[in-house]
Backbone bond lengths (Angstrom), bond angles and torsions (degrees), N, CA, C in turn:
res aa  C-N    CA-C-N  psi(-1)  N-CA   C-N-CA  omega(-1)  CA-C   N-CA-C  phi
1 M - - - 1.443 - - 1.533 110.58 -
2 I 1.321 117.27 -41.65 1.462 120.75 -179.40 1.526 110.54 -61.54
3 R 1.323 116.93 -42.10 1.460 120.05 179.11 1.528 111.38 -65.05
4 E 1.322 117.55 -37.21 1.465 121.13 177.91 1.524 111.07 -63.37
5 V 1.332 116.50 -43.92 1.460 120.44 178.33 1.525 109.63 -63.06
6 A 1.321 117.60 -47.35 1.462 121.85 -178.86 1.521 111.44 -61.30
7 A 1.325 117.40 -35.24 1.468 120.60 -179.68 1.524 111.26 -64.74
8 G 1.315 117.38 -26.97 1.454 121.03 -179.99 1.518 114.01 -87.77
9 L 1.328 117.88 1.49 1.456 121.95 -178.46 1.514 111.09 -104.73
10 S 1.315 115.67 155.30 1.462 119.86 173.21 1.519 108.07 -112.95
11 G 1.299 115.94 165.97 1.456 120.10 -179.75 1.510 111.49 97.63
12 R 1.302 115.25 -168.00 1.459 121.99 -177.83 1.527 109.05 -83.87
13 I 1.315 116.86 109.08 1.461 122.98 -177.20 1.524 108.68 -112.70
14 S 1.320 115.88 130.70 1.461 121.35 175.36 1.520 108.22 -119.79
15 L 1.325 116.73 124.23 1.458 121.51 174.76 1.520 107.60 -97.78
16 A 1.323 115.36 108.28 1.457 120.10 -176.20 1.524 112.18 -120.46
17 A 1.321 117.71 5.29 1.465 121.39 -176.83 1.529 110.42 -59.15
18 G 1.324 115.34 124.45 1.452 121.07 178.12 1.514 115.00 76.26
19 K 1.334 117.71 6.93 1.461 120.85 -175.68 1.527 113.21 -119.54
20 T 1.332 117.63 5.38 1.458 119.13 -172.73 1.526 111.71 -131.10
21 S 1.324 114.48 154.92 1.465 120.82 171.38 1.532 107.70 -83.84
22 V 1.314 116.85 172.85 1.462 120.97 177.88 1.532 109.95 -60.59
23 K 1.318 117.82 -43.97 1.470 120.89 179.17 1.529 111.29 -62.97
24 Q 1.325 116.94 -41.30 1.462 120.21 -179.60 1.525 111.46 -65.86
25 V 1.340 116.83 -43.66 1.462 118.67 -179.49 1.528 110.52 -68.00
26 A 1.331 117.96 -35.01 1.466 120.11 175.81 1.527 110.36 -63.25
27 A 1.324 117.46 -39.50 1.471 121.16 177.48 1.527 110.79 -65.02
28 L 1.331 117.53 -39.92 1.467 120.58 176.75 1.529 111.02 -64.20
29 I 1.318 116.47 -45.52 1.458 120.98 -179.41 1.532 110.82 -63.18
30 E 1.312 116.51 -35.59 1.465 120.48 179.28 1.529 111.53 -61.63
31 Q 1.328 117.22 -28.34 1.463 121.62 179.72 1.525 112.99 -80.62
32 C 1.316 117.10 -9.97 1.468 121.59 -177.48 1.523 111.19 -81.98
33 D 1.334 115.77 149.94 1.453 121.14 172.47 1.526 110.76 -76.38
34 L 1.347 115.99 -25.62 1.460 122.05 -174.49 1.517 108.55 -164.77
35 L 1.334 116.69 147.42 1.458 121.38 173.63 1.520 108.47 -120.48
36 V 1.330 116.94 125.88 1.461 122.91 171.57 1.515 105.60 -103.16
37 C 1.344 116.60 120.46 1.457 119.44 -176.59 1.525 110.25 -158.04
38 N 1.314 114.65 175.65 1.456 120.39 175.06 1.527 109.46 -88.79
39 D 1.320 115.25 179.07 1.461 122.11 175.15 1.521 106.71 -67.70
40 S 1.330 116.36 103.24 1.463 120.17 -172.56 1.521 110.27 -155.32
41 G 1.312 114.36 174.36 1.457 119.88 174.52 1.514 112.23 -62.39
42 L 1.330 116.64 -33.67 1.468 119.50 178.67 1.527 110.74 -64.64
43 M 1.326 116.36 -35.34 1.467 120.14 176.42 1.532 109.46 -59.28
44 H 1.324 116.86 -46.57 1.458 120.69 -178.89 1.527 111.35 -70.25
45 A 1.328 117.80 -31.47 1.473 120.72 174.75 1.525 109.52 -63.71
46 A 1.330 117.46 -41.17 1.464 120.92 178.41 1.522 110.96 -60.98
47 V 1.323 116.41 -45.42 1.465 120.39 178.15 1.528 109.77 -59.52
48 A 1.323 116.70 -43.48 1.467 121.55 -177.66 1.523 112.47 -63.30
49 V 1.335 117.81 -34.17 1.470 120.05 -178.71 1.524 112.59 -95.85
50 G 1.352 116.88 2.82 1.459 120.24 173.62 1.509 115.59 88.98
51 T 1.315 118.39 17.76 1.461 121.66 179.23 1.528 109.22 -95.34
52 P 1.338 117.99 127.37 1.461 120.19 178.15 1.534 111.41 -61.67
53 V 1.348 115.68 149.15 1.460 121.54 -174.68 1.526 110.70 -128.00
54 A 1.334 115.38 135.13 1.461 122.75 164.31 1.525 104.11 -103.97
55 A 1.331 116.66 103.77 1.457 122.50 -171.48 1.523 111.00 -100.84
56 I 1.327 115.96 122.58 1.461 122.53 179.76 1.524 108.18 -93.87
57 Y 1.335 115.62 121.70 1.463 121.78 -178.52 1.516 110.13 -112.73
58 G 1.318 115.52 136.81 1.449 122.61 175.80 1.505 110.34 -121.71
59 P 1.349 117.80 -100.55 1.457 120.58 -174.36 1.530 114.73 -80.30
60 T 1.320 118.47 -3.47 1.463 119.51 -178.96 1.530 110.11 -95.52
61 D 1.324 116.66 170.02 1.455 122.70 -173.65 1.524 110.41 -100.33
62 F 1.322 115.79 108.35 1.463 120.56 -178.85 1.532 111.26 -61.38
63 R 1.326 117.77 -26.21 1.467 120.28 -179.29 1.523 111.60 -66.98
64 R 1.314 116.53 -22.97 1.476 120.81 -179.31 1.519 112.73 -95.74
65 T 1.324 117.52 -31.30 1.467 118.50 -169.24 1.524 114.50 -130.90
66 A 1.317 119.03 13.59 1.471 120.61 -178.45 1.523 110.46 -61.00
67 P 1.327 116.55 150.47 1.460 119.29 176.08 1.527 110.11 -63.53
68 L 1.321 116.17 133.50 1.464 121.00 -176.26 1.523 110.89 -83.49
69 G 1.317 115.85 136.08 1.457 121.62 177.43 1.515 111.73 115.19
70 D 1.329 114.96 159.31 1.464 119.67 -176.42 1.526 113.95 -87.62
71 R 1.316 118.06 4.44 1.469 121.60 178.71 1.531 111.49 -85.94
72 H 1.318 117.69 -2.41 1.455 122.05 -171.37 1.527 110.78 -117.17
73 V 1.340 115.20 154.48 1.458 121.42 178.60 1.525 108.14 -127.55
74 V 1.330 116.02 133.73 1.464 122.08 175.42 1.520 107.81 -99.24
75 I 1.328 115.64 131.99 1.465 122.62 177.88 1.523 106.57 -112.25
76 R 1.336 116.23 118.63 1.460 120.04 -178.45 1.512 109.15 -160.40
77 H 1.312 114.99 162.64 1.457 122.12 172.97 1.515 108.85 -116.68
78 A 1.322 116.09 130.89 1.466 121.61 179.71 1.528 108.22 -82.89
79 L 1.320 116.04 94.50 1.461 121.53 179.28 1.524 109.74 -102.76
80 P 1.325 117.93 153.79 1.469 120.17 179.61 1.530 113.40 -58.60
81 C 1.321 117.42 -27.89 1.470 120.92 -177.54 1.529 112.93 -92.80
82 S 1.305 117.26 3.03 1.458 120.86 -173.22 1.526 110.35 -108.16
83 P 1.320 119.96 138.38 1.467 126.24 -0.60 1.532 110.94 -84.96
84 C 1.317 114.93 143.28 1.468 119.84 179.32 1.526 112.27 -111.06
85 F 1.343 116.42 -16.90 1.466 122.67 179.53 1.522 113.07 61.85
86 R 1.325 118.31 23.68 1.467 121.06 178.07 1.523 108.57 -83.63
87 L 1.308 115.03 77.91 1.458 119.91 -179.92 1.509 112.89 -141.50
88 E 1.294 117.33 -5.67 1.453 121.09 -178.88 1.520 110.76 -99.68
89 G 1.304 117.29 108.63 1.460 121.25 176.40 1.516 112.64 84.80
90 D 1.309 115.34 149.00 1.458 121.33 -176.38 1.521 113.45 -59.02
91 D 1.327 117.71 -39.50 1.465 119.85 -177.71 1.522 111.53 -59.44
92 Q 1.325 116.84 -45.35 1.464 120.14 -179.44 1.525 111.71 -69.79
93 V 1.327 117.03 -43.46 1.461 120.39 -179.49 1.520 109.74 -61.22
94 H 1.314 117.37 -44.34 1.466 120.55 -178.72 1.524 112.44 -74.54
95 A 1.332 117.95 -12.61 1.462 120.68 178.02 1.529 111.69 -72.11
96 C 1.310 117.83 -20.68 1.462 121.15 177.29 1.522 108.31 -80.77
97 P 1.326 118.12 122.90 1.459 120.06 -176.15 1.526 115.06 -81.03
98 H 1.346 117.99 -8.14 1.472 117.24 -172.10 1.530 115.33 -138.13
99 H 1.305 121.13 -30.13 1.475 124.72 -176.64 1.533 112.16 54.94
100 D 1.335 116.42 31.20 1.463 120.62 -178.11 1.523 113.07 -60.63
101 C 1.317 117.47 -27.74 1.466 120.08 -179.25 1.529 111.29 -58.74
102 L 1.319 116.87 -30.68 1.465 121.21 177.73 1.523 112.33 -103.78
103 M 1.313 116.33 -41.24 1.467 120.57 -171.52 1.525 113.37 -70.11
104 T 1.329 118.18 -18.37 1.459 119.88 179.95 1.529 112.97 -94.16
105 I 1.313 117.87 -4.76 1.469 120.73 174.42 1.525 107.53 -74.82
106 T 1.322 115.55 126.47 1.464 120.42 -174.40 1.525 111.83 -97.98
107 P 1.316 115.96 157.81 1.474 118.94 173.85 1.525 111.86 -57.44
108 E 1.318 117.34 -34.01 1.465 120.94 179.19 1.528 111.34 -63.88
109 E 1.331 116.79 -38.13 1.464 120.03 177.28 1.526 110.87 -64.00
110 V 1.313 116.11 -41.02 1.469 120.11 178.78 1.524 109.44 -66.56
111 L 1.324 117.41 -43.94 1.457 120.55 177.94 1.523 110.89 -61.15
112 N 1.324 117.78 -42.01 1.468 120.61 177.57 1.526 111.23 -60.52
113 A 1.324 117.48 -38.92 1.466 121.03 177.08 1.526 110.35 -64.09
114 I 1.317 116.60 -42.46 1.460 120.78 178.33 1.527 110.33 -60.88
115 V 1.323 116.61 -44.03 1.469 121.12 179.56 1.527 110.61 -63.76
116 R 1.347 117.78 -40.58 1.476 120.31 177.35 1.524 110.67 -60.71
117 I 1.325 116.25 -42.17 1.470 119.18 178.59 1.515 109.91 -66.11
118 R 1.329 117.21 -44.34 1.467 120.55 179.15 1.521 110.34 -57.53
119 D 1.332 116.38 -43.85 1.458 120.07 -179.60 1.528 111.52 -64.29
120 K 1.339 117.65 -39.22 1.468 121.13 175.98 1.523 110.81 -64.16
121 E 1.335 115.83 -43.89 1.455 121.79 -174.22 1.517 113.05 -74.35
122 S 1.311 118.84 -24.90 1.467 120.42 -175.06 1.519 111.98 -63.14
123 G 1.321 117.54 -20.83 1.455 120.07 176.64 1.513 112.82 -88.58
124 G 1.340 117.76 -6.84 1.466 122.27 -176.94 1.507 112.42 -94.49
125 S 1.325 115.29 -165.79 1.464 121.18 -175.89 1.519 112.77 -85.14
126 R 1.342 118.80 -15.61 1.456 121.37 179.64 1.516 108.91 -82.84
127 S 1.317 116.73 153.90 1.458 120.49 176.94 1.523 109.65 -68.45
128 A 1.328 115.81 152.98 1.461 121.03 -179.48 1.530 109.78 -65.59
129 I 1.296 115.98 148.09 1.457 122.45 178.15 1.507 108.70 -78.45
130 Q 1.311 117.25 132.36 1.465 121.30 178.44 1.517 109.17 -86.50
131 V 1.323 117.35 122.59 1.458 122.34 179.11 1.514 108.99 -116.20
């Protein structure tokens, strides 16, 4: 799946999934203009190295784990069942009948988050993000 996504992208693409240590991936993320990711350790690594984040939230609670600072954007839908934390183990993940918290987030919403970050960053010392 990662190779399929990368094949549809232009620009300098590095596939490092499963090939890096925590320090190496933090160094790679530090070189990025922006990281689009889920609520994960990589999200927090990006914050730690100063890379803006567009963070996609589903079953977890953004109030507890959102990236700290105004350089980041959280993408989520406020559903009655959210947060449910059904992400640990197959039994819990499969217990959710719809996964709407993630499946209803559109590419346009993610792109809008990227543009908001680019607009914030264009006044700073980092180069503007190319969209």
